[in-house]
N, C-alpha and C positions, 0 to 999 in steps of 0.2 A: 461717181459711186456714192458720194455722200447724199445726193438727192434721193437715191434709191433707199437709203437708210432712213431718210426723213419720211418717205412714204410708209415704210414699215412702222415707224414710231407712231405716225398718224393712225395707221391701221390698228395697231395694238391699243392705242389710247381709246379710240371710240368703241372698239370691240369690248375692252375691259369695262369701260364706262357703262355700256349697255347692260353688262352682267351685274355690276355693282348696283346700279339704280333699280334694276329688276328685283334683285335680292333684298334691297332695302325697302322697296315697296311692299314686299311680303311681310317684313317685320313691322312696318308702319302701315298707314292706310293709304291705298293707291289712288288718291285723287290729284287734281292739278295743283292744289296747294302744296302737297308734299312733293310732287314731282318738280314743282317750281323751286322749292327750297333746296332739293338735292342738286338740280341742274345749276342753280345759281351759286351754290357753294362750290361746285366743280369749276365753273367759269371764273368766279371771283378769285379763287386761290391760284388758278392757272395764270390769271392776270398778275397777281402778286409775285408769283415765281418768275414770270417773264420780266417784269420791271426791276425786280430785285437783282436778278442775275445779269441783266443788261449793264448794270453799273459796275460789275466786277469782271465780266467775261473778257474784257480787253486786257486785263492784268494777267490773265492765264496764258502761259507760254505753251505748255503741253496740252492744247485744247482737245486733241483726239483721245488722250488718256482720260481726261475728265469726262468727255462725252461717253466713253466706254463704261466708266465707273457709274455714271448716271443711268445708262441704259440697263446695267445689271441690277442696280437698286430699284429701278422702275419695274423690272420684271419680278424680282423677289417680293417687292412690296405688294404687287397685285395678288400673289398667292396668300400672303399673310393677311391682307385686308379681307379677302374672301372668307377665310376661316374665322376671322373676327366677326364679320357680319353674320355668318351662320350661328355664332355663339351668343349673339346679342341678347336673345330672349332668355337664355340660361343665366348670363352674367347679371342682367338687370331684372330678372324674375318677372318677365312679361308673359302673362298667361295666354293660352290659345284663344284667339278671337279678340283679345284686348287691344284697344287703340291707344297708343301712347299720346301724350300731350304734345302740342306744337312746339313748346319750349324744349322738350326732350328731343324731339326730331331735329331741331336746329342745332343743338349742342352735339348730338351724335354725328350728324351729317358733316359738321365742321371737323370734328375729331377724326373721322374715318377718311373723308375725301380730300382733306387739305394737303396731306403729304404727297399723295399720288398726283393731284392736280398741280401742286407746286413744282414738282419735278418735271411734269409735262410742259409747263410754261418755261422752265429753265432750259429745257432742251431746245426750244424754238430759238431763244436768244443765242445759245451757243452755236446752233447750226448756222444762223445768220453770220456770226463772227467767222466761223470756219469757211463758209462759202464766199465771204467778202474778200478773201485773200486772192480769189481768182475772178469772181464775178463783179466785184465792186458794187456800183449802185443797182445792178440787176439782182443782187443777191436776195433782197427782201421779197421781191415779186416771185422769184424762183422758189424760195423756201415756203412762202405762203401758199403758192399754187401746189407744190408737191405735198405739202401737209394736207391741203384740202383733198387732193387725190387719195391720200391714205385714209383720211376720215370717211370719204365716200365708200371706198372699198371695204373698210372695216364695218361700217354700218350695214352695207349690203350683204356682206358675208355672214354676219350674225343674224340679220332678219330673214334672209332667204335660204340659208344653207345650214349653218351650225345648230341653230335653235331647233331644227326639225329632227336632228339625228343624235344629239348628244346632250347629257345633263350639264348643269352649270359648272360643276367642278372640272369635268373632263374638258369643257370648252375653254376654261381659263388656263388649264394646263396645255392644251393644244396650241392656243394662241401664243403662249410663252415659248413653246417649242419652236413655232414658226419664227418668231422674232429672233431668238437667241441662235438658232441654226444659221439663219442668213447672216447674222452679225458675226458669227464664228467664221464663215467663209469670207466675209468682208475683211476681217483681221488677218485671215490667212493670205488674202490677196496683197495686203500691206506688209506682210511678213512681221506682224506684231505678236507678242506673247498672248496665249489664249488658253493656257492649261486650266485656269480657274473656271473659265466659261465652259469648258468641256466637262468639268465636274458637275456644274449646275445642270447641264443638259442631261447627263446620266441620271441625276437625281429626279428630274421631271419625268424621264422615260420610265423610271422605277415606279412612280406614283400613278401614271396614267391607267394601267390595268386595274388598279384598286379604287379608281375614282368613284364608281357607282356605289360600292360598299361603304366608302368613307362618307359619301353624301347621305346615304340612308342612316348611318349611325348618328351623324350630326342632326338629322331631322328627328330621329327618335328622342334624342336629348332635348331638343327644342320643344317638342310637344309632350312634355312629361305629364303624367296623369292620364294620358290617353294611349291606347294601343294603335300604332301606325299599321294599318292594313296594307296600304299601297301608296306609292308616291309616283307622280309622273309630271313631266313638263311638256307644255305645248306652246306654239307661238302666242297663244292668247292668255295663258295663265300657268302658274305653278300650282299643281293640284295635290292635295294631301287628303286621303281618306282615312279617318280615325274611327275607333270604336270604343264605346264605353257601355258595358252591360250588353243589352240587345240592340242598342241604337247606334247606327252609323252616322257620321257627320262629315260632310265634304267642306274643306276649306280651300277657297280659291284665292291665291295671292295673300294668304295669311288670315283672311276674313271668312267667317262662317257663311256658307252659301245656303245649304239646306241640310236637314237631317231626315233620316228614314229608318225603318218604317214607322210612320205615325198614322195608322189607318183611320183612327177616329177623326182626326183633323181633316184628312183628305176626303173622307166620306161626307163630313159636314160641309166642307167648302163646296164640293161638287153639287150637293143637294141644294144649298142656298142659291146657287147660280142657275143651275139647269131647271129648277122649278119655276124660274121667273119667265120662261118661255114655253110655248106649246110645241111638243114633239120636236125637240132639237135634233138635227140630222148632221149638220156640217160644223165642226168645231176647230178652232185654231188656238193653239197654246204657244205662247211666246216665252220660252225659258223655263227651266226647273220642272218640266213635265215628267221627267224620269222618276221623281221621288215617290210617286204613287197615285197621282190623280188620274192618269190615263186608265188604269184598271177600274177605277170608280166610274169614269165616264162611260166605259164600254157596257156597264150594267144597264144603261138607258137605251141600249139598242140603236145607237147612232149609226149613221151611214159611213162617215169619214172623219178621221182626226188628223189634222196636220200639226206636227210638233216641230217647232223651230228651235234648234240648238246649234249655236255657232261652232262650238268646239267638239269635234268627233272623239277626241281623246277622253273627254268627260263621259260620254256615253259608253265607250269601251271599258273605262275603268269601273264605273258604278254598276253597270248592267249585271256583272257576275255576282254581285253581293245582294241583289234585290230578292225579295220573296218570290216564290215561284209564280204567283198570280201576276205580279208586276212584270216579270220577265216574259211570260206568255203574252201579256198585253202589248208589250213592245213588238213582239213578233207577229201580232195580229195583222191580217191583210187589210183591216180597216185603218191601220195606223201607218202614216207616212212620216218618217223622220227626215227633216231637211236641214242640212248643215249650211245655213245661209243666214246672213245678218237680217234682222227684222225689217229695217227700212228698205233694204235691197229687195227682200221678198215682196213687200207691200207694193213697191214701185213697179214690179214686173209681173205680179199675179194677175191672171186673166180667167181663172176658173169660177166655179159656182160661189156665190156669196155665203157668208157664215151666219149661223144662228147664234153662236156664242164665241167670244174672243177672250181668252185669259191672258193677262199681262203679268208675268212673274219675274220682274226685274228688281234690282236693288234700288234704294233711295237715290234721288238725283244729286248725289254728292260729288259727281264729276260732270264736266261739260259733255262727256260722251253719254252718260246715262240721262242727263237732262233732256236729250232729244226724244225720250220716250214719254215725256210729260208735257208736251207743248201743244198749242192749238193746232199747229200744222200736222203733228203726228195723230192727234185725235181726229182731225178731219180725214186723214187717210184711212184710219180705222173705220170711220163712219161709212166710207165708200165701200168697204169690204163687208159690212153688215147688211142683212136683210132688213126689211122695214120694221119688223118686230124683234130684231136681233139685240143681244145683250153684250155689253162690254164691261169687264170687271178688272179692278186693280186694287191694291192696298198700300197704305203708307203707315208709318208709326203714329201712334196717337194714344190718348187716354179717354176712358169713358166718363170720368168724373171731373177732370181738370186738365186744361191745356196750358202749358207754359207759354210765355210770349213767343219763344222760338217755334214751338210746335204749332202755335196758333197761326203764325205767318206761313209756315210750310203747308199745313193742312188747308188753310183758306186759299192759298195760291192754287193748289191743285183743284180744289172744289170749284172756284170761280173759272178756272181755265176749262175744266170739263163742262161747266154750265154754259160756256160760250158756244159749245158744239152740240151738246146733248141736252134737250129740254127736260127729260125725265131722269131724276137722280134719287136712288135709295141709298141711305147711309146705314151701315152696320157698325156700331161703336165697339170698341175693345182696345186691347193693347196694340192692335193694328186696326185702322179705320178702313173698312172694306167699302168701296164704291161699286154700285151696280147702276149702269147708265144705259139709256136707250133713247131712240128717236120717237118711236110709236109703240113700243112694246108694252105688254101688260104687267109692268113692274108693280110689286106690292111690298110694303113694309109691315103688313099685318100678319102677325104669327098665326092667327086663326085661319086666314086664307092659305097660308103656306102649309099649315097642318092638314087642311083638307086636300090640297094638291098632293101632299106627301102620301096620304092614305089611299089616294086613287091610283098610285103608281104600282106597277107589278115589278118591283125592283127588290132584289134580296138584300135589304139593309141589315147590317150586322152590329153596328156600333151606335146608331142614333135611332130615335123614334120621333113621334109628332111633337113631343114636349120639348125637344131640342130647340125649336124655333122660338119658344117663349123665353128661353134663356138668352137668346141672341138679340131679341127685339124688345128690350126693356123700355117702356115709354119715356121714363125720366132721363135715361141716357140718350135716347134718340132726340128728344126735344132739346136737351142741353147742347149736344153737338151741332145740330142743325142751326139753332139760334145763334150760337157763337160764330159759326162759319158764315152764315148769311150776313151778319152785322159787321164782321171784321173786314176792313178794307185791305186787300192785298193786290199787288200788281199781277197782271196776267202773264203767264209764261209762254214765250215764243221761241222759235228756233234761234233767231238772231238777237233775241233779248232774253237771255237765260236767267230769269228771276228766281226760279225754283232752285237753281244751283247756288245762288247767294243765300237763300233761306236754308238750304241744306247745310252749307258751311256754318252758318250761324247756329243751327241746331246741333251740329257735331261739336262746335266749340263751347256750347253751353255746358258740356260735361267737364270742362276744365276751367281753371282760373286763368283765363286768357283775356288779353285786351283786344283781341281781334274784332270781337263784336262791337266794341266801342269805336274802334277804328272804322268799321264798315258804316256804323250809324253816322259818324262824323263826315265820312266821305260822301255818303248818300245825299247830304245837304249841300255839297259843293256843286256849283253850277259849272258847266263846261266852259262858259265864257270866262269865268274866274281863272281856270287853269290856263286858258289861252293868254290872258293878260299877264298872269304871273310868269309864264315862260318867256313871253316877249320882253318884259322888264328885266328878267334875269339875263337873257342874252345881251340886251342893251347895256346892262351894268358891266358885264364881262368885256364887251367890246370897247367900252369907254376906258375902263381901268387897266385891263390886261388883255390886249388884243391877241397876244400869242397863245392864249388859252382857247381861242375859238376852234383851232384845228383839233386839239384833243377832245374838246366837247363834241365836235361834229363827228369824230370817230366813235365816241361813246354812243351818240345818237344813231349812227349807222349800224353799230353792233346791236343796239336794241331793236332797230327796225328789221334787221336780218332775222333775229330769232322770232320777232312778231310775225314776219312774213311766213315762216314755216308753220308756226302755231295756227295762224288763221287759215292757211291752206289746208292743213290737216282737219281742222274743225269744220271748215266749209265742206270739204269732201265727205266727212262723216255725216253731217247733217243732210246733205243732198242724196248721197249714194249709199250710206251706211258704212259700217266698219269692215273694211277688207284689208286684212293684215299686210299682205305684201305690197299693196298699193300705198298704204300709209308709209311703209319703208321707202317706197319709190320717191315719195315727195321729199323726204330727207336727202335721198341720194341725188335727186335732181338739183337740190339747193347746193350741195357740196360740189357737184359737177359744175354748176354755174360759177362758184367761187374760183375753181381751178381754171376755167376758161377765161373768166374776167381778169384774173391775176396775169395770165399769160398775155392777154390782149393789152393790158395796161402798159407794157413796155413800149408800144408804139405811140402812146399818148403822153409820154413823159415831158416832151417839149412844150405841150400845151396843158400842163396839169392845172394851171390857174383857171382854165375854162372848164375842164372836165370834172374837177372836184365838185364845185357847186352844181354842175349840170347833172351829175349822178344822183345827188340828193334830190334835185327837183324831179327828175324822172321817177325816182323811187316814190316820191309823194304822189305822183299821178297814178302809179301802180296801186297804192293803197286806196286812193279815191275810187278806183275802178273795181275794187274787191266787192263791195255790196251789190253793184249792178250786175257783175258777172255771176255772183252766186244766185241772185234772183232770176237771172236769165237761164242758168243751168237748171235750176229747180223746176222749170217749166218744160225742159227738154229731156230727151232720152240720154242714157249713159254713154252714148257714142261720143258726145262732146266733153266727156270727163277729162280728156287729155289736156284741156285748156288750163285746168288747175295745176297740172304738173309744169306747164310752161310759166305760170305765175311764179312758182317756186324757183324754177330755173332762172327767170328774169331777175328775181330778187338776189339770187346768188351771184349772178354776173355783175350786178351793180355793187355789191359788197366787195367782190373780188377786184373790181376796177378801182374802187375808192381807197383801199388800204395801201397798196404800193404807191399811189399818187400822193397820198397824205405824207408819206415818207419823203417824197421829193420836195415838199415844202421846207423841211428841215435841212435837207442835204443839197439845196440848190447852190449854196456857197461853200459848205464844208463837205468834203467827200472822204474824210479820213475814216479809216476802219473803226476807230474808237467811236466816232459819232454815229456811224452806220449802225453798229450793234446796239448802242445805247438808245437811240431814238426809235429804232425798230422795236426793241423790247418794250419801250414805254408805250408806243401806239398800239402794239399788240395787246398790252394790258388794258388799255382804254377800250379796245374792241371787245375783249372778253368780259370786262366789267359791265360794259353796256349791254352785252347779251345777257349777263346774269340779272341785272336790274330790269331789263325790258321783259324778260320771260316771266318773272314773278309778278311784276306790276300788271302786265296784260292779263295773265291767268287769274290772279287773285283779286285784282281791284277793278281794272277797266272792264273786262268782259262781264262779270256779274253785276256791276253797278250801271254800266252804260250800254252793254250789248255790243254785238259785232259791228253794226253800221256806224254808231257814234265812235267806237274805238278806232275804226279804220280812218274816219275823218280826223280824229284827234292826232293820230300818228302822222297823217298826211300834212296837217297844218304845222306840226312841229318840225317836220323835215323841210318844209318851205321856209320857215323862219331860219333854220340852220343854213340853208342854201343862200339866203339873202345876206346874212351876216358874213358867211364865208366868202361870198363874192366881193363884198365891200372890203374885206381884209386883203384878198389877193389882188384886187384892183389897184391898191395903193402902191 
C-alpha cells in the first residue's frame, strides 16, 4: 500500500511543479535561462531535503505519523504557494510586461520553491525507511521506480488532460483533492485517525466551485492600471487580453505579444512589403496576423492568404474584440487559418509557392524561438518563395546607435540572412525591418516606392507617398548597413544557436548582471581545456578520496539524465516543430524508462560493479549518437520521429538502472535499516543536484556557447571519464 502512496506523491509533485513553473514563467520571462533557474532550484532543494532527512529518519519511531504530517503540509503548501505566486506582481510592484532581473528571479524562485521541494525530497527518504522494514535492500529500487511512475503519470495528466479543461487554480485544487482522498482511504485501511484530513478535504471541495472567479480576481489585481477584458489558458500559453483607452493588448505568459487596432502601423508595414514585388497573389503569415495586417493585405486583391497560428485559443479570444473590418477579413474565403507549428507546416507544405512571407515571431530569447532565425529555417523559407518572392522579419534596433549587445544580435541575423538571400533591404527604426529576396525587384529608394504606391488602385487611409521618405532616411540606412556589414558576428544555425546567446546578452544588458561577463569569459574557453580540467579533477578525487567517486558519478548521471531530456526536446522541435503533446511524451518516455530501469536493476545487483560503469559508458555512446541521429532525421519524413522518443526512453532506463546499483556499493557490507535510508537519501540528493546543475549549465552555457553537437560530445566524454574511474574503483 505504501508504494501506491509513493506513486501518488510523485504524481502530485510533478503535477504541482508543472503549475508552479508555468505560473512563475508568467511573472518572469519564459526562456530557458529562467526555466533552468526554476527547475534547478526545485531539484537542488529536493536533494537538500533528501540528504537532510536521511540523517534523522532512522531516529523516528512513528514514521507513518510523520509521513502523514508531511503529506498534509505538502498539500496545503501547494495551495499557499500558488496564491503567493499569483500575488508576486502586486507585492513587488512588477508592472505588466516588465521583465524582472535575473537576481530577483533567483531569490524569488529559491524562496517559493525551496519549502515544497524540500518536503518532496524528505518524503523520498522517509518512504525508503518505511519500505526497508519489509523490502530491505530492494526498498531503494522499489521506491525510486514507483516515484518515477508517479512522476510520469503526473506529467502526462497535466500535459494531456487537465491543462485542456481547467484553469491553474482549479487544477491545483483538484490534484490536492486526488492526493488527500486516496490518502484518507489509505489511513482508513490502517484504521488511523483522519478527522483533520477530512476537514481539509471539505475545505478544498468548498473552494473548487469558486476557483475561476478567484483566479480572475487575482489576475485583475496583478494587471493593475489595465482593464482585463478576458483571460484564458491553453496548452501553449496563459493569455490575458487587456484594454487601455481604445487599444487592446494581448499578453502571452506575462509578456506583451501585440496590440490592436493600430491601423496606421499595419497599413504602413503591408505597403512597405507588398510594394517590393509585382502583383503579389499568394501570401504566408507566420504568427500575429490577427492583429490587423490581414485586412490590409486583402486590399491588394491577393488570391490566397495562409495564416499560421499555433494556438486556436488565441484566435478565439481575440477575434471577438477586433474591428469589424478585421473580423470580416478573417472570415474571407481567401484566408486560410492553420493551427500548425511553422516548421511542421514548412516541412509538409506541397502547394503553390508564395510571393510574400511575413515572419512575426518574438526575439530569439529562447532556444525554441531561435529556430526561426537560423540558416536552415531561412533555406526552408527560400524553397517556399517564388523566384521574385519577398521574405520579411524584424528585430529590435536603433536607427542612430547600436549598443554592443544590439550590434551582435542584429549583425548575427543580418549575416545569417545574407548567407541564404543575396538581396537585402534594411529599414532602420526602433525595429530593424529586413526585406530579403533571391531575385526580386527589391528597392530601398523612397522615390521608387512612392511611384509604385501611386500606381496602386488601393484605398489607402492612413499613409501617402511621403510615408516612404520618413522610413528610408539615407543617413540612417547608411549607418545601419555599414555597422552590420563590418561587424563580425557568428552565423546562427539550428544546432549552433548563436542568436540565442546574443539574445540573452541583449536581455541582460537591461540589468546590472554579471552574466554577460560570464558569457564573454566562457566564450574564450576551449573545449580541450574543459576536458583536461575534468580529467584532472576526477584524478585528484580518485587519488585522495576514492569513496567520493560513486557520489560524483551519481551527480554526473543526474546531469546526463536531464540533458538527455532537454536535447531530445530541442532536437524534436528543431526537426519537426513544436507539437505540445509530443513534447510531453518525451518527458513521459524518460520517466517510464527510469521506472523500467529501476525494476530491472534488481536482477543486476550481484554484478553491480560491472553494470555501474557499463551504464555510464552506454549513456556516453547515446550522447555521441545524438548529432548523427538528428541530422539523419532532418533529411527524412516525420514517420521516423519515434526514434527520438526511444532516445529519451533509453536515457531513462540507464538512469533507472544506475541509481539502485549505486546504493548497492554502499550496502554491500552493511544492510542495516539505518544505513539504507541514510545512503539512499544521500545518493538521491546527488542525483537531484546533478540534474539541477546539468539543466542550467546545458541550457544557459553549453548550448548557446558550443551548440548541440559539441555539447553532446562534451557530455559523452565526461561520462566516459566517470565510467573509467568508477570501473577502477570497483575493480579494487
